[in-house]
C-alpha positions in Angstrom: -3.6 -168.5 7.3 -6.9 -170.4 7.6 -6.3 -172.1 4.3 -2.8 -173.1 5.3 -4.0 -174.6 8.6 -6.8 -176.6 6.9 -4.2 -177.9 4.3 -2.0 -178.9 7.2 -4.8 -181.0 8.7 -6.1 -178.7 11.4 -9.8 -179.3 11.6 -11.9 -176.1 11.2 -13.7 -177.0 14.5 -10.4 -176.8 16.3 -9.8 -173.2 15.3 -11.2 -169.7 15.9 -10.4 -167.1 13.4 -10.7 -163.6 14.7 -9.8 -160.0 13.9 -10.4 -158.2 17.1 -9.2 -154.8 18.2 -8.8 -155.7 21.9 -6.4 -158.5 22.8 -7.7 -158.8 26.4 -11.3 -159.4 25.1 -10.2 -161.9 22.5 -8.1 -163.9 25.0 -11.0 -163.8 27.5 -13.4 -165.1 24.9 -11.1 -168.0 23.9 -10.1 -169.2 27.4 -11.9 -172.4 28.3 -12.6 -173.2 24.7 -9.1 -174.3 23.8 -6.3 -175.9 25.9 -3.7 -174.5 23.5 -3.5 -171.6 21.1 -1.5 -170.7 18.0 -1.6 -166.9 17.7 -0.7 -165.4 14.4 -0.1 -161.7 14.4 2.4 -159.0 13.5 5.8 -159.2 15.3 5.1 -155.9 17.1 2.0 -157.4 18.7 3.4 -160.7 19.9 4.7 -159.2 23.3 1.1 -158.1 24.1 -0.2 -161.6 23.3 2.4 -163.2 25.5 1.5 -160.9 28.5 -2.3 -161.2 28.0 -2.3 -165.0 27.5 0.2 -165.7 30.4 -0.4 -169.1 31.9 -2.0 -170.5 28.8 -0.1 -172.8 26.5 0.5 -170.7 23.4 2.6 -170.6 20.3 3.2 -167.4 18.5 3.8 -167.1 14.8 4.7 -163.8 13.1 2.4 -162.9 10.2 3.9 -161.6 7.0 2.2 -158.5 5.7 2.1 -158.2 1.9 2.1 -155.4 1.0 3.9 -154.0 4.1 1.7 -152.2 6.6 2.0 -148.5 5.8 1.0 -147.5 9.4 3.6 -149.9 11.0 5.5 -147.1 12.8 2.2 -146.0 14.5 1.2 -149.6 15.4 4.7 -150.3 16.8 4.6 -147.1 18.9 1.1 -148.0 20.2 2.4 -151.3 21.6 4.9 -149.3 23.7 2.5 -146.9 25.3 1.7 -147.4 29.0 -1.7 -148.7 29.9 
């Protein structure tokens, strides 16, 4: 995704590439650094991003996993558990 963004003309200084395990912490670290955000994640995670980044201009894009994520049923169920 980074390569595609750079090829599309997005300067590296305007991006923050992260692989975090905690959405709340990631959003907290990025607030104030960017006015807008393009979040790229698996479809089952986009609802959590929407809720966590409420009030922040964001665009979500579904990532394509190749090969498919073997643990997808677990990850999907984890998104549905109460907090």
